[in-house]
C-alpha positions in Angstrom: 66.2 16.2 -26.0 65.0 18.7 -23.4 62.3 19.1 -25.7 60.9 15.4 -24.6 60.9 15.5 -21.8 58.5 18.7 -22.2 56.6 16.6 -23.9 56.5 14.1 -20.7 55.7 16.4 -17.4 52.4 17.9 -19.7 51.3 14.6 -21.0 47.6 13.0 -19.0 46.4 14.3 -15.5 48.3 15.4 -12.0 46.8 12.8 -8.7 45.2 15.9 -7.0 43.2 16.1 -9.9 42.4 12.3 -10.4 41.3 12.6 -5.9 39.0 15.9 -7.2 37.6 14.1 -9.4 36.6 10.7 -7.2 35.7 12.5 -3.7 33.3 14.5 -5.6 31.3 11.9 -7.9 31.7 9.5 -4.3 30.0 12.4 -2.6 27.6 12.3 -5.5 27.3 8.8 -5.0 26.6 8.2 -2.1 23.3 11.6 -1.9 22.3 9.5 -5.2 21.8 6.6 -3.0 20.7 7.6 0.5 17.9 9.3 -1.8 17.0 6.7 -3.3 16.7 4.4 -0.8 14.0 6.6 0.9 11.8 7.3 -2.4 12.3 2.7 -2.3 10.7 2.8 0.6 8.4 5.5 -0.3 7.0 3.3 -2.7 6.9 0.4 -0.9 5.0 1.7 1.5 2.9 3.1 -1.2 2.5 0.1 -3.0 0.2 -0.6 0.1 -1.9 1.3 0.5 -2.3 1.1 -2.9 -3.2 -2.8 -3.3 -6.2 -2.0 -0.2 -7.1 1.5 -2.1 -8.1 -0.9 -4.8 -9.8 -3.8 -2.8 -11.8 -1.7 -0.5 -12.9 -0.3 -4.0 -13.5 -3.8 -4.6 -16.1 -3.8 -1.9 -16.9 -0.8 -3.2 -18.1 -1.6 -6.2 -19.2 -4.7 -6.0 -22.0 -3.2 -3.1 -22.9 -0.3 -5.0 -24.0 -2.7 -7.8 -26.1 -4.5 -5.7 -25.5 -7.9 -7.2 -25.0 -11.8 -5.6 -21.6 -12.9 -5.8 -22.8 -16.6 -8.4 -21.5 -18.8 -6.1 -22.9 -22.2 -5.4 -26.1 -22.6 -5.1 -27.7 -23.3 -1.6 -25.6 -20.5 -0.5 -27.3 -18.4 1.7 -27.2 -15.4 -0.7 -29.9 -16.4 -3.2 -32.9 -16.8 -0.7 -31.6 -14.1 2.0 -31.5 -10.6 1.1 -28.2 -8.8 0.2 -26.4 -6.5 2.9 -23.2 -5.6 1.2 -19.8 -6.3 1.0 -17.0 -6.4 4.2 -14.3 -5.0 3.8 -13.0 -6.5 7.0 -9.2 -6.4 8.7 -8.3 -10.8 10.2 -5.4 -9.6 11.4 -2.5 -6.4 12.0 -1.4 -8.1 7.8 -4.4 -9.5 6.6 -8.1 -9.1 5.2 -11.0 -10.6 3.8 -13.4 -9.6 1.4 -17.2 -10.7 2.3 -20.3 -11.1 1.1 -23.0 -10.4 3.6 -26.4 -11.6 3.3 -28.9 -11.7 6.1 -26.4 -12.1 9.1 -24.4 -14.4 7.9 -21.1 -13.8 5.6 -19.8 -15.8 2.7 -16.1 -15.1 1.6 -15.0 -13.8 -2.1 -11.7 -12.4 -1.5 -8.6 -13.3 0.4 -7.7 -14.3 3.0 -5.0 -11.3 1.0 -1.1 -10.8 3.2 0.0 -7.1 2.4 3.9 -6.6 2.3 6.2 -8.0 4.5 6.5 -5.7 7.4 3.7 -3.9 6.7 0.8 -3.5 9.2 -2.4 -1.9 9.7 -2.2 0.6 13.3 -3.8 0.2 15.2 -4.8 -3.1 15.2 -7.4 -4.0 16.2 -9.1 -0.9 14.5 -11.6 1.3 16.1 -14.8 1.0 15.5 -14.7 -2.5 14.7 -12.2 -4.8 12.6 -15.3 -4.2 9.9 -16.2 -1.8 6.9 -19.6 -2.4 5.8 -20.0 -0.4 2.6 -23.7 -1.0 2.0 -25.7 -1.4 -0.7 -27.1 0.4 -3.5 -25.0 3.9 -1.9 -25.8 4.2 1.6 -22.6 4.7 2.7 -20.7 2.9 4.7 -21.5 2.3 8.3 -18.6 4.5 10.2 -16.4 5.5 9.0 -12.6 4.6 9.3 -9.2 5.0 9.0 -6.4 2.1 8.1 -3.0 3.7 9.3 -0.1 1.7 6.9 2.9 1.2 8.7 6.5 -0.2 8.1 8.5 0.1 11.7 11.5 -1.1 10.1 11.4 0.9 7.1 11.7 4.0 8.1 8.8 5.9 6.5 5.1 7.6 8.1 2.6 6.3 8.4 -0.1 6.3 5.3 -3.3 6.5 6.3 -6.2 5.6 4.6 -9.6 7.2 5.1 -13.1 5.6 4.4 -16.1 8.3 5.2 -19.0 8.0 6.3 -20.5 8.3 3.0 -18.3 5.2 1.4 -15.6 7.8 -0.1 -12.5 6.7 0.0 -9.2 8.5 0.8 
């Protein structure tokens, strides 16, 4: 009988051991979850940066090729010289891409909206809201910095640079 009691007392984990394991798991979960949320917020803003860079490169590519858009007959581009392609900030969270022929702009993409909560600061942009990619590699009309921010996200701003030569970084 004494041997049966000893066997019952030695079997399983003590309550202290279980509590220690649960506390360690809670600490690891808290640290991991906090890091994951921070990563998720950074990726949300990074997605907006990739979207803007992609559309800037689209305008740049159109300008480098010197192609006029295949729009309906009778538009201003069929009879006038192509000046370039314009990336225009319409508001702090929307933008469009235009083709500029002579002095007239025709929209070819947009308005595109940034993800909810993401804005460009400052708006209006310093140097104007139009980034003109001139045809055949002549660069842009001015250098620009678009600072994308997510005020409610608590993430640092991400700048997008467009240099005078047309480089997008």
